[in-house]
C-alpha positions, 0 to 999 in steps of 0.5 A: 923518150916520152911514153904514154900508157893507153887503155885499149880495153874499150877499143877491144870491147867495142870492136865487132871482131871477136877477141879471145885471150887464152892461157897456155892450157886453154882457159879463157883470160879475156873476151869481148862482147863479139866473142861472147856471141861467137860462143853461142855457135862454137865450143871453147875447145874448137876455138882454142884448137883453131887459135893454136892451128892458125897462130903465127909461128914467129913473133908478130901477128897473123890474120886468117879468115875461117868459115865456121859451120 
């Protein structure tokens, strides 16, 4: 099997959707430009709590839309 490594970081950086990668303690490991803008409106703790609440409970991914006020 031929595998090719692709650097997806530019795609994540240029995406309009916020992308935030937390470690298990809530420390931010990576975020894109859209996430930086989002942090102007909500706190890091609030986003971490939302991530834990809406994270998939099984392997895979889950997409959820939440209105932040």
